[in-house]
C-alpha positions as CSV (number, residue, x, y, z in Angstrom):
1,M,28.9,48.5,-35.6
2,L,25.6,46.5,-35.6
3,I,27.3,43.5,-37.1
4,S,30.1,43.4,-34.4
5,K,27.4,43.7,-31.7
6,M,25.5,40.8,-33.2
7,R,28.7,38.8,-33.4
8,K,29.3,39.4,-29.7
9,E,25.8,38.3,-28.8
10,V,26.1,35.2,-30.9
11,F,29.5,34.4,-29.4
12,M,28.1,34.9,-25.9
13,A,25.1,32.7,-26.6
14,I,27.4,29.9,-27.9
15,A,29.7,30.3,-24.9
16,I,26.8,30.1,-22.4
17,G,25.3,27.1,-24.3
18,F,28.7,25.3,-24.2
19,A,29.1,26.1,-20.5
20,L,25.6,24.8,-19.7
21,G,26.3,21.6,-21.7
22,L,29.5,21.0,-19.8
23,V,27.7,21.5,-16.4
24,I,24.9,19.1,-17.4
25,T,27.3,16.5,-18.7
26,F,29.4,16.7,-15.5
27,G,26.2,16.2,-13.4
28,I,25.2,13.1,-15.4
29,W,28.7,11.7,-15.1
30,T,28.8,12.3,-11.4
31,A,25.4,10.7,-10.8
32,N,26.3,7.6,-12.8
33,K,29.5,7.3,-10.9
34,A,27.7,7.6,-7.6
35,L,25.1,5.0,-8.6
36,K,27.8,2.5,-9.7
37,E,29.6,2.9,-6.3
38,T,26.4,2.4,-4.3
39,A,25.0,-0.5,-6.3
40,P,25.5,-3.9,-4.7
41,K,28.1,-6.1,-6.2
42,K,27.1,-9.4,-7.9
43,E,28.8,-11.4,-5.2
44,E,26.7,-9.7,-2.5
45,T,23.4,-10.6,-4.2
46,A,24.2,-14.2,-5.1
47,L,22.3,-16.9,-3.2
48,P,24.3,-19.3,-1.1
49,K,25.1,-22.6,-2.9
50,Q,23.9,-24.7,0.1
51,V,21.0,-23.8,2.3
52,T,20.7,-25.6,5.6
53,E,17.5,-26.1,7.5
54,E,18.5,-23.5,10.1
55,Q,18.9,-20.9,7.4
56,L,15.3,-21.3,6.1
57,P,12.7,-18.9,7.6
58,T,10.2,-20.3,10.1
59,P,6.8,-20.7,8.4
60,T,4.0,-18.9,10.0
61,P,0.4,-20.2,9.9
62,Q,-1.4,-19.0,6.8
63,A,-3.5,-16.0,7.8
64,L,-7.1,-15.9,6.7
65,L,-9.8,-13.3,6.4
66,V,-13.0,-13.7,4.5
67,I,-15.9,-11.2,4.8
68,T,-19.1,-13.1,4.1
69,S,-21.6,-10.3,4.7
70,P,-22.2,-7.7,3.4
71,E,-20.9,-8.0,-0.1
72,D,-18.4,-5.4,-1.4
73,N,-20.1,-2.5,-3.4
74,S,-23.5,-3.5,-2.3
75,V,-26.5,-1.2,-1.6
76,S,-28.5,-1.5,1.6
77,N,-31.8,0.1,2.6
78,K,-31.2,-0.7,6.3
79,E,-29.3,1.6,8.6
80,K,-28.0,-1.3,10.7
81,I,-26.2,-4.3,9.0
82,E,-24.4,-7.4,10.2
83,V,-20.7,-7.6,9.3
84,S,-19.6,-11.3,9.5
85,G,-16.9,-13.5,8.2
86,K,-14.3,-16.1,9.0
87,T,-10.7,-15.7,10.2
88,M,-8.2,-17.6,12.3
89,P,-9.7,-19.2,15.5
90,E,-10.0,-16.9,18.5
91,A,-8.3,-14.0,16.5
92,T,-9.0,-10.4,17.5
93,V,-11.2,-8.7,14.9
94,V,-11.4,-4.9,14.5
95,I,-14.2,-3.4,12.4
96,L,-13.8,0.3,11.5
97,Y,-16.7,2.2,9.9
98,Q,-17.9,5.8,9.7
99,E,-19.8,5.8,13.0
100,G,-17.0,4.2,15.0
101,E,-15.3,0.9,15.6
102,K,-16.0,-2.5,17.1
103,I,-13.4,-4.9,18.6
104,I,-14.6,-8.5,18.9
105,E,-13.0,-11.9,19.1
106,A,-13.6,-14.7,16.6
107,N,-14.9,-18.0,18.1
108,S,-13.0,-21.3,18.2
109,E,-13.9,-21.9,14.5
110,G,-12.8,-18.4,13.5
111,I,-16.3,-17.1,12.8
112,F,-17.1,-13.5,13.8
113,S,-20.2,-11.3,13.5
114,S,-21.1,-7.8,14.7
115,E,-23.9,-5.2,13.9
116,I,-22.8,-1.8,12.7
117,T,-24.6,1.4,11.8
118,L,-24.3,3.0,8.4
119,V,-24.5,6.6,7.4
120,G,-26.3,7.9,4.3
121,G,-24.2,7.4,1.1
122,A,-21.1,5.3,0.7
123,N,-19.7,3.6,3.8
124,E,-16.2,2.3,3.8
125,I,-15.9,-0.7,6.2
126,T,-12.4,-2.0,7.1
127,V,-12.1,-5.3,8.9
128,S,-8.7,-6.2,10.4
129,T,-7.8,-9.4,12.1
130,Y,-4.8,-10.0,14.4
131,D,-3.5,-13.4,15.5
132,D,-1.7,-14.1,18.8
133,Q,1.7,-13.2,17.3
134,G,0.4,-9.7,16.2
135,N,0.2,-10.6,12.4
136,E,-2.5,-8.4,10.7
137,I,-4.7,-8.9,7.7
138,S,-7.1,-6.2,6.6
139,K,-9.8,-6.0,4.0
140,T,-12.0,-3.0,3.0
141,I,-15.4,-3.1,1.5
142,T,-17.9,-0.4,0.5
143,V,-21.6,-0.5,1.3
144,V,-23.9,2.3,0.1
145,Y,-26.8,3.1,2.4
146,S,-29.8,4.6,0.7
147,T,-33.5,5.0,1.6
148,A,-34.5,6.0,-2.0
149,E,-37.1,3.8,-3.7
150,I,-35.8,2.1,-6.8
């Protein structure tokens, strides 16, 4: 009696394992089939043999953003610091920092500068610049403000 009960349990375990294996195999087969159907065909991804001037994208002026002061990962013992740099001429410059934001305009040479207030500890300063077509460039620096004597 005990042996026949064990045989039934072993048979059930084998049957359940076989059924699960079939379900998993069917799932993998279905997923592979769906991926092959949605993948782009080689003809669709091939580049055209001849490219005319009209098909080339219009080049945009190279965007520029250099933060000259303060240096990234620097330590300051002053609460107010000057954020300055160079970008495209007459671009709009947005400076985001813990205490607020400043919106200024670069001069005709692309130079900008503004004073900001730091909070104690690490200060993340993000400088974003926008040209007249709305193109954006952003850079983030970190300045640590500490009054501790070193």
